[in-house]
C-alpha positions in Angstrom: -40.5 91.6 57.6 -37.2 89.4 59.9 -37.7 87.3 56.8 -37.6 89.7 54.0 -34.5 91.6 55.6 -33.0 88.0 55.8 -33.7 87.3 52.0 -32.2 90.7 51.3 -28.9 90.0 52.6 -28.8 86.4 51.0 -29.0 88.4 48.1 -26.7 90.5 48.9 -24.0 87.4 49.8 -24.7 86.0 46.7 -24.3 89.3 44.4 -21.0 89.2 46.5 -19.8 86.0 45.3 -21.0 86.9 42.1 -19.1 90.3 41.6 -16.1 88.1 43.4 -16.2 85.6 40.4 -15.8 88.2 37.8 -12.8 90.3 40.2 -15.1 93.1 40.1 -13.7 93.3 44.0 -14.9 96.6 44.7 -18.8 95.5 44.4 -18.0 91.7 46.0 -17.1 94.4 49.1 -20.0 97.1 49.0 -22.5 93.5 48.8 -20.9 91.7 51.5 -20.8 94.5 54.2 -24.7 95.0 52.8 -25.2 91.3 53.5 -23.2 91.5 57.2 -20.5 90.4 56.5 -16.6 91.3 56.9 -15.3 90.8 53.6 -11.9 89.2 54.7 -11.8 86.8 52.3 -10.8 90.0 49.3 -9.5 92.2 51.7 -6.1 92.7 49.5 -8.0 93.0 46.2 -11.2 95.0 47.9 -9.1 97.1 49.5 -7.1 98.3 46.5 -10.3 98.5 44.2 -12.3 100.4 46.4 -8.8 102.9 46.9 -8.7 103.1 43.1 -12.4 104.4 42.9 -11.6 106.7 45.7 -14.7 105.3 47.9 -13.8 106.2 51.5 -16.9 105.7 52.8 -17.3 102.1 52.0 -13.6 101.6 53.3 -14.1 103.6 56.5 -17.5 101.3 57.1 -15.7 98.4 56.2 -13.0 99.2 58.8 -15.8 99.0 61.2 -16.5 94.9 60.9 -12.5 94.2 61.4 -11.0 94.3 64.9 -8.9 96.9 65.9 -5.5 94.8 65.6 -2.8 93.7 63.5 -5.2 91.5 61.5 -4.0 91.2 57.9 -6.9 92.0 56.3 -7.3 95.4 58.8 -3.7 96.2 57.7 -4.5 96.1 54.2 -7.2 97.9 54.4 -6.1 100.9 56.6 -2.9 101.2 54.4 -4.9 101.3 50.8 -7.8 103.8 53.1 -4.8 105.9 54.0 -3.7 105.6 50.2 -7.1 107.0 48.6 -7.2 109.7 51.6 -3.3 110.7 50.1 -5.2 111.2 46.8 -8.3 112.6 47.8 -5.3 115.3 49.1 -6.6 114.8 52.5 -2.9 114.2 53.7 -3.2 114.8 57.9 -5.8 112.2 57.5 -3.8 109.5 55.4 -1.1 110.3 58.4 -2.8 109.3 61.2 -3.9 106.1 59.7 -0.6 104.8 59.1 0.8 106.4 61.8 -1.6 104.5 63.7 -0.9 101.1 62.1 3.0 102.0 62.9 2.3 102.6 66.6 0.1 99.6 67.0 2.8 97.4 65.7 5.0 98.6 67.8 3.0 98.3 71.0 2.6 94.3 69.8 6.2 93.9 70.0 5.3 91.7 66.3 6.2 94.4 63.6 4.5 94.6 60.4 5.3 91.6 57.9 7.6 93.0 55.0 5.2 93.5 52.7 3.1 95.3 54.4 5.9 97.4 56.0 7.0 98.3 52.2 3.4 99.3 51.4 2.8 101.7 54.2 6.1 103.5 53.4 5.2 103.8 49.6 1.7 105.2 50.7 3.6 107.8 52.9 5.8 108.9 50.0 3.0 109.3 47.9 1.2 111.4 50.8 4.3 113.6 51.0 4.9 114.0 47.3 1.0 115.4 46.9 1.6 117.4 50.1 4.5 119.1 48.0 7.2 117.6 50.4 9.1 116.1 47.5 13.0 115.5 49.3 10.8 114.0 51.9 9.1 112.0 49.7 12.5 110.7 47.8 14.2 110.0 51.0 11.5 107.2 51.7 10.6 105.4 48.1 14.0 105.6 47.1 15.2 103.0 49.4 12.1 101.1 48.7 13.6 100.3 44.7 15.6 98.1 45.8 12.4 95.9 46.5 11.3 96.1 42.6 10.3 93.8 41.4 9.0 92.6 44.9 6.2 90.3 43.1 3.3 92.5 43.7 2.6 94.1 40.6 0.8 96.9 42.9 3.7 97.8 45.2 6.5 98.1 42.2 4.0 100.2 40.2 3.5 102.4 43.1 6.9 102.5 44.1 8.4 103.2 40.5 5.3 105.9 39.8 5.9 107.9 42.9 9.5 108.2 42.7 8.9 109.2 38.7 6.5 111.6 39.8 9.4 113.1 42.2 11.8 113.4 39.7 9.2 114.9 37.3 8.7 117.4 40.3 12.2 118.3 40.4 12.5 118.6 36.8 14.3 115.8 35.4 11.9 114.1 32.9 14.5 112.0 31.5 15.3 110.4 34.9 11.5 110.2 35.6 11.4 107.6 32.3 14.3 105.4 33.1 12.6 104.2 36.1 9.3 103.2 34.4 12.2 100.6 32.7 12.2 98.8 36.4 8.6 97.7 35.4 8.3 98.0 31.5 7.6 94.6 31.1 5.4 94.1 34.5 1.2 92.8 33.4 -1.2 94.7 35.3 -4.4 93.1 36.7 -7.8 94.6 36.1 -7.2 95.3 39.9 -4.5 97.4 39.5 -5.7 99.5 36.8 -5.0 102.7 38.6 -1.3 102.2 39.0 -1.4 101.1 34.9 -3.1 104.8 34.7 -1.0 106.5 36.9 2.6 105.0 35.3 0.9 106.6 32.2 0.8 109.7 33.5 4.3 110.1 34.5 5.2 108.7 31.5 3.4 111.1 29.2 4.3 114.1 31.4 7.9 112.8 30.8 7.6 112.9 26.8 5.7 115.6 26.7 8.4 117.9 28.7 11.0 116.6 26.4 8.7 117.7 23.6 7.6 114.5 22.1 4.3 115.2 22.1 3.6 112.2 19.9 4.4 110.0 22.1 2.8 111.7 25.6 -0.6 111.3 23.5 0.1 108.2 22.4 0.9 107.1 26.3 -2.3 109.3 27.9 -4.7 108.5 25.1 -4.2 104.4 25.3 -4.3 104.4 29.3 -7.3 106.6 28.9 -9.5 104.5 26.6 -8.8 101.4 28.3 -9.3 102.7 31.6 -12.6 104.2 30.6 -13.9 101.1 29.2 -14.1 99.7 32.6 -14.7 102.7 34.4 -17.1 104.7 32.4 -16.0 108.6 31.2 -16.2 110.6 34.9 -13.9 108.8 36.3 -9.9 109.2 38.3 -8.6 108.0 35.3 -9.7 110.6 33.3 -9.4 113.1 35.8 -5.4 112.1 35.6 -4.6 111.7 32.2 -7.5 114.7 30.3 -5.4 117.6 31.2 -2.3 116.2 29.4 -4.2 115.2 26.4 -6.0 118.8 26.6 -2.4 120.4 26.2 -1.6 118.6 23.4 -4.7 119.9 21.5 -3.9 123.2 22.4 -1.1 122.9 21.4 -1.9 121.3 18.2 -4.2 124.2 17.4 -7.4 121.2 17.7 -9.5 123.5 20.0 -12.6 121.6 19.2 -11.0 118.7 21.3 -10.7 120.7 24.8 -14.3 120.4 25.8 -14.8 117.2 25.1 -11.4 116.2 27.4 -11.6 118.8 30.1 -15.3 120.4 30.6 -17.1 117.1 31.7 -14.3 116.0 34.1 -13.7 119.3 35.8 -15.2 118.0 39.3 -13.4 115.0 39.1 -10.3 116.5 37.9 -10.7 119.1 41.1 -11.3 115.9 43.3 -8.6 113.8 41.8 -6.0 115.5 39.5 -2.3 115.9 41.0 -0.7 119.6 41.0 0.9 119.5 37.7 -2.4 118.3 35.5 -4.4 120.0 37.9 -2.7 123.8 37.1 -2.4 122.5 33.3 -6.1 121.9 32.8 -6.9 125.6 34.2 -4.6 127.5 31.9 -5.6 125.7 29.1 -9.1 126.2 29.4 -8.1 129.8 30.5 -6.4 130.2 27.2 -9.2 128.6 24.9 -11.6 130.9 26.7 -9.9 134.1 26.0 -9.1 133.0 22.3 -13.0 132.8 22.5 -12.8 136.7 23.2 -14.4 135.6 27.1 -11.8 137.3 29.2 -14.0 137.5 32.0 -14.9 133.9 32.3 -10.3 133.1 31.5 -9.9 135.1 34.4 -12.5 133.2 36.7 -11.2 130.0 35.9 -7.6 131.0 36.7 -8.9 132.4 40.1 -10.9 129.4 41.0 -7.7 126.9 40.4 -5.5 129.2 42.1 -8.2 129.0 45.7 -8.1 125.4 45.2 -4.2 125.0 44.9 -3.9 127.4 48.1 -5.9 125.8 50.2 -4.0 122.3 49.7 -0.5 123.9 49.5 0.4 123.4 46.3 3.1 126.4 45.5 3.8 124.1 42.1 0.3 124.7 40.7 -0.3 127.9 42.6 3.1 129.6 40.5 2.4 128.5 37.0 -1.5 129.5 37.5 -0.2 133.2 38.6 2.5 133.3 35.6 -0.8 132.8 32.8 -2.7 135.4 35.2 0.2 138.0 34.5 1.0 136.7 30.9 -3.3 137.5 30.0 -2.8 141.1 31.9 0.0 141.9 29.9 -2.1 141.1 26.8 -4.5 143.8 27.9 -1.7 146.2 28.6 -2.6 146.2 32.4 1.4 146.8 33.6 0.4 148.3 37.2 -2.2 144.6 37.8 0.7 142.5 36.3 3.3 144.1 38.6 1.3 144.2 41.6 1.1 139.9 40.6 4.6 139.9 40.0 5.5 141.1 43.9 3.3 138.1 44.8 5.1 135.4 42.8 8.2 136.9 43.7 6.9 135.9 47.4 5.4 132.9 46.4 9.1 131.6 45.0 10.7 132.6 47.9 8.4 130.6 50.4 9.2 128.1 47.8 12.9 127.5 48.6 14.2 125.2 45.7 11.3 124.8 43.7 12.1 125.1 40.2 8.8 125.5 38.8 8.1 128.3 41.3 11.4 130.2 40.2 10.7 129.5 36.4 7.3 130.9 36.7 9.0 133.8 38.5 11.7 134.2 36.0 9.2 133.9 33.3 7.2 136.2 34.3 9.6 139.0 35.2 11.3 139.1 32.0 7.1 139.4 30.2 6.7 142.4 33.0 10.2 143.7 31.2 9.3 143.5 27.4 5.9 145.6 28.4 8.2 148.0 30.5 10.4 148.6 27.3 13.3 146.9 28.5 13.3 143.7 25.9 17.2 143.5 26.1 17.3 142.8 30.3 13.8 140.4 29.0 16.1 138.6 26.5 19.0 137.9 28.9 16.9 136.9 31.6 15.3 134.4 28.9 18.5 133.1 27.9 19.8 132.4 31.5 16.5 130.2 32.0 16.2 128.3 28.7 19.8 127.7 29.2 18.9 126.0 32.6 15.5 124.0 31.0 17.8 122.3 28.2 20.5 121.6 30.7 17.9 119.1 32.7 15.7 118.1 29.4 13.2 120.7 29.9 12.6 120.8 26.4 9.1 121.9 25.9 9.5 124.9 28.0 13.3 125.7 26.7 11.9 126.0 23.2 8.8 128.0 24.3 11.5 130.0 26.1 13.9 130.7 23.1 10.9 131.9 20.9 10.0 134.7 23.7 13.6 135.6 23.9 13.8 136.1 20.1 10.5 138.3 20.4 12.6 140.2 22.9 15.5 140.6 20.7 13.7 141.6 17.8 11.7 144.0 19.9 15.2 145.9 21.1 16.1 146.0 17.6 19.0 143.2 17.6 17.7 141.7 14.2 20.7 139.2 13.8 20.7 138.1 17.5 16.9 137.6 17.1 17.4 135.3 13.7 20.3 133.5 15.9 17.8 132.3 18.6 14.9 132.0 16.6 16.2 129.7 13.8 16.8 126.7 16.1 14.1 127.5 18.2 11.8 127.4 15.0 13.1 124.4 13.9 12.1 122.1 16.7 9.0 123.9 17.3 7.8 123.1 13.7 9.3 119.9 14.1 7.1 119.2 17.2 4.1 120.9 15.6 4.0 123.5 18.3 1.7 125.5 17.0 0.1 127.4 19.8 3.7 128.4 20.9 4.6 129.7 17.7 1.1 131.6 16.6 1.4 133.2 20.4 4.9 135.4 19.3 2.5 137.9 17.1 3.4 140.0 14.9 6.6 140.2 16.1 7.9 136.6 15.6 5.6 136.5 12.1 7.9 139.8 11.1 11.2 137.8 12.1 9.7 134.6 10.0 9.4 136.7 7.0 13.1 138.3 7.7 14.5 134.4 7.8 12.7 133.7 4.9 13.6 136.6 2.8 17.2 136.0 3.8 16.9 132.4 2.1 19.5 131.1 4.3 18.0 128.6 6.0 17.2 125.4 3.4 14.6 124.7 1.3 12.8 122.5 3.3 12.9 125.1 6.5 11.9 127.9 3.7 8.7 126.0 2.7 8.5 125.4 6.3 8.7 128.9 7.0 6.1 129.4 4.7 3.1 127.5 5.6 3.8 128.8 9.2 3.2 132.2 7.8 0.1 131.3 6.0 -1.3 129.4 9.5 -0.1 133.1 11.0 -2.6 134.9 8.6 -5.4 132.9 9.0 -5.3 133.5 12.4 -5.6 136.8 11.8 -2.2 137.9 12.8 -0.4 140.7 10.7 2.1 139.5 8.5 2.6 141.9 6.5 6.0 143.6 7.4 6.6 145.4 4.0 3.1 147.7 4.4 3.8 151.3 4.2 2.0 153.3 7.0 -1.1 155.2 6.1 -0.9 158.6 4.6 -2.6 160.3 7.4 0.3 158.6 10.1 2.9 162.1 10.1 5.4 161.5 13.4 7.3 164.8 14.2 11.1 164.8 14.7 10.3 164.3 18.8 7.9 161.3 18.3 10.3 159.3 15.9 13.6 160.0 18.7 11.2 158.5 21.5 9.7 155.8 19.0 13.4 154.7 18.3 14.6 154.8 21.8 11.7 152.4 22.7 12.6 150.0 20.3 16.4 150.3 22.0 14.7 149.4 24.9 14.8 152.6 26.8 12.9 153.0 29.8 10.7 156.7 30.5 13.8 157.8 32.9 16.1 156.8 30.0 14.3 158.4 27.8 14.3 161.9 29.2 18.1 161.4 30.1 18.4 160.3 26.4 16.6 163.5 24.9 17.3 166.3 27.6 13.3 166.0 29.0 11.4 165.5 31.9 9.6 162.3 32.7 6.4 163.6 32.2 7.2 165.2 28.8 8.1 161.7 28.1 4.7 160.2 29.1 3.2 163.6 26.8 5.2 161.8 23.5 4.2 158.3 24.2 0.5 159.2 24.2 0.5 161.2 21.1 3.0 158.3 19.4 0.7 155.5 20.3 -2.9 157.6 19.0 -1.1 158.0 15.6 0.3 154.5 15.5 -3.2 153.1 16.9 -1.7 151.0 19.8 -2.1 150.8 23.6 1.6 150.1 24.8 5.0 149.9 23.6 5.2 146.2 22.2 2.5 147.2 20.2 4.4 150.3 19.2 7.5 149.1 18.4 5.6 146.2 16.0 3.3 148.3 14.3 6.2 150.9 13.4 8.4 148.0 11.8 4.8 146.8 9.7 4.7 150.5 8.4 8.4 150.5 7.8 8.9 153.8 10.4 12.0 152.4 11.9 13.8 151.9 8.7 
């Protein structure tokens, strides 16, 4: 038996040497450990490869083979284990490992070698960034930018990637892209695979948020295919990049691609994807479920994602997830439930301090609720302020979506000229960027605005052709686009119902209508109920859209 065990150890040792010769460092270390060896000869490469694979168990076992001192192999392994733990969102465990190294170095009087100190600091910055401590992460990593290039592609990549990530978190997409120019010509070895994947992730995000979907898709798709040739489909690389490609597919109407991109990767996305991609993944899946008439599935997906975001303290993921839940409730006509969630979002934004994402999600959701409550002009004013802020910092994708919604609010408020003034430049940019889904989500209100712009014919031949094609896409998606259709013969509104309808279109609240008409709020509610029944709708926005379609507001 002893001879057999020795033979097995020798086989593992030979296998470890072979894998090392192929530069497959993670497998080399696993076999070395199985042979009873410490793997010190491949410490740097092996530690990085195991960290990129997220193989924390092997790394912890490997630590047991190494002396608890400042041996270079142990330092390398401990820093990489902290990096792997940060990528698995085990922030306290990562911090303890880094603190232990710093304590050991201080006690020894020797200190860490400069290269090891730089690695430790950048891994600490990664940990704080993923834990949503963005200002602290920037304070750690910005001084390290002076070290780039330092001769170690892995360290250069980590420094630039996490600083770019922090710029994205603070709504500075162009600065995120600028940082990557520091390493634009660097060639990455196989063992730096995940550094390359993360570079593609931050660059794709930067381009996506600027509205350059084509370049975002090119960056993410190229990196994903290159990574999965080495790691297979179910990898942390796929979990990181697939949500970006899924949002692009959703936006461009290529919904058949979304399941292939996300469904089989969901477990890895839950385990590895950072906050931005994580919330993006589940919002796209919820939208797709809703499109396919699976409302309960949509709600379950958003609740699952929100639970994980709360567990990890990810305010930047919680806010857009809550905003999507509010949007879907309003689409169902459940204004009361939406208002309750809006209160939660307000509390969250208060806890988030200066978080741009939380406050933007709150402003957007509040605007949507105002529109549902019959106050579209107030909503348009909020949307204008938010869109201006997004344009100022280069967040053009979000800004265009906000302008389209602002145009809808103005249309709902019967401010047609203002709706056209806001809508035309937003439509031009949305068409150029192929934001099909953002356009279709505008529903009958945006379709009516499109018809009006096309009818006025002052936008140029090319844009008019684009509008005609877009109106055909609205019709194909089942969105009513015939704004000139007359009301059915059976629809006859009383004078009071016409007055009520006009006041709704002008954005009056129930109390405002009661004052204007000299009646009680309860009587207003009764007239609204009668009006909704005749128009075959369930809410204010639908009533105004239907009235415009049937030419009842002329």
